[in-house]
C-alpha positions in Angstrom: 5.8 139.1 89.8 2.5 139.8 87.9 1.6 143.5 87.6 -1.5 144.7 89.3 -4.2 146.5 87.3 -4.8 150.1 88.2 -8.4 151.1 87.2 -7.3 154.7 87.2 -5.2 154.0 84.1 -8.0 152.4 82.1 -9.1 154.3 78.9 -12.0 156.7 79.4 -14.7 154.7 77.8 -17.3 157.5 78.3 -15.5 159.2 75.4 -16.9 158.0 72.0 -13.6 158.9 70.3 -11.6 156.8 72.8 -14.0 153.9 72.2 -13.5 154.2 68.5 -9.7 154.4 68.8 -9.6 151.4 71.0 -11.8 149.3 68.7 -9.7 150.3 65.7 -6.4 149.3 67.5 -7.9 146.0 68.5 -9.3 145.3 65.0 -12.6 144.2 66.5 -14.7 143.6 63.4 -18.4 142.8 63.8 -18.7 144.2 67.4 -20.7 147.3 67.9 -19.9 150.1 70.5 -22.4 148.9 73.1 -21.1 145.3 73.0 -17.5 146.5 73.1 -18.2 148.5 76.3 -19.7 145.5 78.0 -16.9 143.4 76.7 -14.1 145.7 77.8 -15.7 146.2 81.2 -16.1 142.5 81.8 -12.6 141.6 80.6 -11.0 144.3 82.8 -12.8 143.1 85.8 -12.0 139.5 85.0 -8.3 140.3 84.6 -8.1 142.0 88.0 -10.0 139.1 89.6 -7.8 136.6 87.8 -4.6 138.2 89.0 -5.9 138.4 92.6 -6.7 134.7 92.5 -3.4 133.7 90.9 -4.8 132.7 87.5 -3.3 133.8 84.3 -4.4 137.1 82.9 -7.5 137.3 80.7 -7.4 139.2 77.4 -10.0 140.3 74.9 -10.4 137.5 72.3 -9.6 138.9 68.9 -9.4 137.4 65.4 -6.3 135.5 66.6 -8.3 133.4 69.1 -7.9 129.7 68.3 -10.7 127.2 68.8 -11.0 123.6 67.7 -14.1 121.4 67.3 -13.1 117.8 67.7 -16.0 115.9 66.1 -17.1 112.4 66.9 -17.3 111.6 63.2 -17.9 113.4 59.9 -20.0 110.5 58.7 -23.0 111.9 60.6 -25.1 114.8 59.2 -25.6 115.9 62.8 -21.9 116.7 63.3 -21.8 118.7 60.1 -24.9 120.6 61.1 -23.3 121.2 64.5 -20.2 122.5 62.9 -22.3 125.0 61.0 -23.5 126.5 64.3 -20.0 126.4 65.9 -18.5 128.1 62.8 -21.2 130.8 62.7 -20.7 131.6 66.4 -16.9 131.6 66.1 -17.0 134.0 63.2 -19.4 136.3 65.1 -16.9 136.3 68.0 -13.9 137.0 65.8 -12.4 133.5 66.3 -10.5 131.1 64.0 -12.0 127.6 64.2 -10.4 124.3 63.2 -12.2 120.9 63.1 -11.0 117.3 63.2 -12.7 114.0 62.4 -12.5 111.6 65.4 -13.8 108.6 63.3 -15.6 107.2 66.4 -12.2 106.7 68.0 -11.5 108.0 71.5 -7.7 107.5 71.2 -7.7 109.4 67.9 -9.5 112.3 69.6 -6.9 112.3 72.4 -4.2 112.5 69.8 -6.1 115.3 68.1 -6.4 117.2 71.4 -2.7 116.9 72.0 -2.0 118.3 68.5 -4.3 121.2 69.2 -2.5 121.8 72.5 0.8 121.9 70.7 -0.6 124.3 68.1 -1.5 126.8 70.8 -5.3 126.3 70.7 -7.0 128.1 73.6 -10.5 126.5 73.6 -11.7 123.0 72.5 -15.3 122.0 71.9 -15.4 118.2 72.2 -18.0 115.9 70.6 -16.8 112.6 72.1 -17.9 109.2 70.9 -17.8 107.9 74.4 -15.9 108.1 77.7 -12.7 106.4 76.6 -10.5 109.5 76.8 -12.5 112.2 78.4 -10.6 111.9 81.8 -7.2 112.3 80.1 -8.4 115.1 77.8 -9.9 117.0 80.8 -6.7 116.5 82.8 -4.6 117.9 79.9 -7.0 120.8 79.5 -6.7 121.8 83.1 -2.9 121.4 83.2 -2.4 123.4 80.1 -5.1 126.0 80.8 -7.1 125.2 77.7 -10.9 125.8 78.0 -12.9 122.6 77.3 -16.6 121.7 76.9 -18.1 118.4 75.9 -21.3 117.1 74.5 -23.0 113.7 74.0 -20.6 110.9 74.6 -18.9 110.9 78.0 -18.0 108.7 80.9 -21.1 108.4 83.1 -20.6 109.8 86.7 -17.5 111.7 85.6 -18.3 115.4 85.8 -16.6 118.7 85.1 -16.2 119.1 88.9 -13.9 116.1 89.0 -11.6 117.6 86.4 -11.1 121.2 87.3 -12.2 124.7 86.3 -11.0 124.5 82.7 -13.5 121.7 81.9 -16.2 124.3 81.9 -19.3 122.5 80.8 -20.9 119.2 79.8 -24.1 119.9 77.9 -26.6 117.7 76.0 -30.4 117.8 75.3 -32.5 116.1 77.9 -32.9 112.8 76.0 -35.0 110.6 78.3 -38.1 112.7 77.7 -37.2 113.6 74.1 -36.9 110.0 72.9 -39.8 108.9 75.0 -41.9 111.6 73.2 -41.0 110.6 69.7 -41.4 106.9 70.5 -44.9 107.7 71.7 -45.7 109.5 68.4 -44.9 106.2 66.6 -46.9 104.2 69.2 -49.9 106.4 68.7 -49.7 106.0 64.9 -49.3 102.2 65.2 -52.3 102.0 67.5 -54.4 104.1 65.1 -53.2 102.3 62.0 -52.9 98.7 63.1 -54.3 98.4 66.7 -50.8 97.4 68.0 -47.9 95.3 66.8 -44.2 94.8 66.8 -41.5 97.5 66.8 -37.8 97.1 66.4 -35.0 99.4 67.5 -31.8 100.4 65.7 -29.5 102.0 68.2 -26.3 104.0 68.1 -22.9 103.0 69.5 -23.2 100.3 72.1 -22.4 101.6 75.6 -22.6 105.3 74.6 -24.2 107.3 77.3 -26.6 109.0 75.0 -27.6 105.7 73.4 -28.4 104.3 76.8 -30.6 107.1 77.9 -32.4 107.1 74.6 -33.1 103.4 74.9 -34.5 104.0 78.4 -36.8 106.7 77.1 -37.9 104.5 74.2 -38.7 101.6 76.5 -40.6 103.8 79.0 -42.9 104.9 76.1 -43.5 101.4 74.7 -44.3 100.1 78.2 -47.4 102.4 78.2 -48.9 100.3 75.4 -49.7 96.6 76.2 -50.6 96.0 72.6 -47.1 97.0 71.3 -43.9 95.2 71.9 -40.2 95.7 71.1 -39.3 92.6 69.1 -35.6 93.2 68.7 -32.8 95.7 68.3 -29.4 96.0 66.6 -26.7 98.8 66.7 -26.6 101.2 63.8 -23.5 103.1 65.1 -25.1 106.5 64.5 -24.6 106.3 60.7 -26.7 105.5 57.6 -24.6 102.6 56.2 -24.4 100.5 59.4 -28.0 101.2 60.2 -29.2 100.0 56.8 -27.4 96.7 57.4 -28.9 96.4 60.9 -32.4 97.1 59.5 -31.9 94.5 56.8 -31.1 91.9 59.4 -34.1 92.9 61.6 -36.4 92.6 58.6 -35.2 89.1 57.9 -35.9 88.2 61.5 -39.2 90.1 62.0 -41.2 90.4 58.7 -44.3 91.6 60.5 -43.0 94.8 62.1 -45.1 98.0 62.0 -42.7 100.5 63.6 -39.0 101.3 63.8 -37.4 103.4 66.5 -34.1 104.8 65.1 -31.8 106.3 67.7 -30.9 109.3 65.5 -31.9 110.7 62.0 -28.9 109.2 60.2 -29.9 105.9 61.7 -33.5 106.5 60.5 -32.3 107.3 57.0 -30.5 103.9 56.8 -33.6 102.1 58.1 -35.8 103.8 55.5 -33.4 102.8 52.8 -33.6 99.1 53.9 -37.4 99.2 54.2 -37.8 100.6 50.8 -35.4 98.0 49.3 -37.5 95.3 50.9 -40.7 96.8 49.3 -42.0 98.1 52.7 -43.4 101.6 52.5 -42.2 103.9 55.3 -45.0 106.1 56.5 -47.7 103.6 55.4 -46.6 100.0 56.2 -44.2 101.0 58.9 -43.9 104.1 61.0 -40.3 105.3 61.7 -38.8 107.8 64.1 -35.4 109.3 64.5 -33.8 111.9 66.8 -31.9 115.1 66.6 -33.7 117.2 64.0 -31.1 117.2 61.3 -31.6 118.9 58.0 -32.2 115.4 56.5 -34.6 114.4 59.3 -36.8 117.5 58.6 -36.8 116.8 54.9 -37.8 113.1 55.5 -40.7 114.2 57.6 -41.8 116.6 54.9 -41.7 113.8 52.4 -43.8 111.5 54.6 -41.1 108.9 55.2 -40.1 109.8 58.7 -43.0 110.0 61.2 -41.2 112.0 63.9 -37.9 113.2 65.3 -36.8 115.0 68.4 -35.5 118.4 67.2 -32.7 119.4 69.5 -31.2 121.4 66.6 -27.6 120.4 65.9 -26.7 124.0 65.0 -27.7 125.0 68.5 -25.3 122.6 70.1 -22.4 124.1 68.1 -23.5 127.6 68.9 -24.1 127.0 72.6 -20.8 125.3 73.3 -18.8 127.9 71.3 -20.5 130.8 73.2 -19.6 129.2 76.5 -15.9 128.9 75.5 -16.0 132.5 74.4 -17.4 133.7 77.7 -15.1 131.8 80.0 -12.0 132.8 77.9 -13.1 136.4 78.6 -13.4 136.2 82.3 -17.0 135.1 83.0 -17.3 132.4 85.7 -20.1 129.9 85.6 -21.9 128.9 88.8 -21.9 125.2 89.7 -25.4 124.7 88.2 -24.2 126.1 84.9 -21.5 123.5 84.4 -23.8 120.6 83.5 -26.8 121.7 81.5 -29.6 120.3 79.3 -31.7 122.0 76.6 -35.2 121.0 75.6 -35.9 119.2 72.4 -39.2 119.6 70.4 -41.0 116.5 69.1 -41.2 117.3 65.4 -43.8 115.8 63.0 -45.5 116.9 59.8 -47.6 119.3 62.0 -44.7 121.6 62.9 -42.0 120.8 60.5 -42.5 123.9 58.2 -41.2 126.5 60.7 -38.1 124.3 61.3 -37.4 124.0 57.5 -37.7 127.8 57.1 -35.3 128.6 59.9 -32.8 125.8 59.9 -32.9 124.2 56.4 -34.0 126.7 53.7 -32.7 129.8 55.4 -31.1 131.3 52.3 -28.0 132.4 54.1 -29.8 133.8 57.2 -28.0 132.6 60.4 -30.4 130.7 62.7 -29.3 132.4 65.9 -28.1 135.8 67.2 -24.8 134.3 68.3 -23.6 137.4 70.1 -26.7 137.5 72.2 -25.9 134.1 73.6 -22.8 135.6 75.2 -23.0 136.9 78.8 -19.9 138.9 78.2 -21.2 140.8 75.2 -24.8 141.0 76.5 -24.5 141.0 80.3 -28.1 142.3 80.8 -30.1 141.0 77.8 -28.3 137.7 77.0 -30.7 135.1 75.6 -30.0 131.3 75.5 -32.5 131.1 72.6 -33.7 127.7 73.8 -35.0 126.2 77.0 -31.7 125.6 78.8 -31.6 124.3 82.4 -29.3 122.6 85.0 -28.8 118.9 84.4 -30.1 116.2 86.8 -27.4 113.6 86.6 -29.6 111.0 88.2 -31.9 111.3 85.2 -29.0 111.6 82.7 -27.2 108.5 83.9 -29.9 106.6 85.8 -29.7 102.8 85.4 -25.9 103.0 84.9 -23.9 101.6 87.8 -21.9 104.2 89.8 -18.2 103.6 90.4 -17.3 102.1 93.7 -17.2 104.7 96.5 -18.6 107.4 94.1 -20.2 110.4 95.7 -22.0 113.4 94.3 -19.5 116.3 93.7 -19.9 118.7 96.6 -20.4 121.7 94.3 -23.1 119.9 92.4 -24.9 118.7 95.5 -24.7 122.1 97.2 -26.2 123.8 94.1 -29.2 121.5 94.3 -29.7 121.8 98.1 -29.1 125.5 98.5 -31.5 126.6 95.8 -28.8 127.7 93.2 -30.0 125.1 90.6 -33.6 126.3 90.8 -32.5 129.9 90.7 -30.4 129.2 87.6 -33.4 127.4 86.0 -35.6 130.4 86.6 -33.0 132.9 85.5 -32.5 131.1 82.1 -36.2 130.8 81.7 -36.7 134.5 82.2 -33.9 135.3 79.7 -35.3 132.9 77.0 -37.0 135.3 74.6 -36.1 134.1 71.1 -38.3 131.1 70.4 -36.4 127.9 69.4 -39.1 127.1 66.8 -39.9 130.7 65.8 -38.3 132.7 62.9 -34.6 133.4 63.0 -33.8 136.6 65.0 -31.5 137.6 62.2 -34.2 137.6 59.6 -35.2 141.0 58.4 
């Protein structure tokens, strides 16, 4: 039988010496006294609640905490930038972090998850290439009490509510508006420079949920301009090499293009390489856009080769998902509206690229976020998402994709939208958002 916690036997945390002794015994490097007190309080309460509910006990996460980042691929700059954010957050929380290259293969990621499960990993941040294995991974996570969150590729209409509590969050930037905005930047440049013309698209992985919503946003923007048409598209598979080949094929079919809509910055890089090899000048003869706001994307804007990108900040993805895993491992319980979330991208052009470069590219060792302040466990009162973060509308996220037969909205999701919880969460996160996404780093002296 599990032992019940007796609050009368807790250490006296009003005594500074007791706090110091406890922190030394737990070897909590990098956590100050105020954070420790909030941490200890939340963990003790969580442990008592967990025992009452029949869940396993909850402990403070120390330097032995194991987390894994299962990447979609290491061929994309985005995933390497995201790993930087995940690693920075994990180190701030005193965690060990491992990473694995999924090589765009869902079955490989499933095997990698099983390996992490056997190794005793307690939390997994998944960057899935698609929905091929998410159901099985989520099932295994729930059965083995491994905390899981996922970003980008997934199985549309399959939600964390369908999997169980241990699949704590699915989170992505709100991509319909983001890709519509950057496509419109290209359309405006095409209208100003040429009075209209033909665009081509180089997409990501066919069938990927993010690729589909970006295409919808792109098409919605182009539809506003009768003088502009989408002449063709080919998949670039989210990487430079395949995108260069796709762009070469599109140039051979459409020699008179004036714009290219790349579905991410790695794709845009490949397109720019193909254009230059064909003697076409990006930024003058053809306007190109990407997505994500990678280091390379910002540098290409600075050089005048890339016209625009949607800066969702890859490092933020890594930091956000890591901070969620840290919090749920330490007893914090998300509301329904916090289990599927979007954050807002910023359309980035030469007009606003400099602040981005200073904070996220040329930072000279300064971390871009206050990782600890993202945690509701460490900062229960003054936590800060450090971006515009809000509940996801799954009809916008997966609109245009057929629902499975007999599919219904998960009750918790539907209730959160009908009873006002989703709107309350949106307002609460907006109120706590203090550190500007495009401002200077909060860690900069």
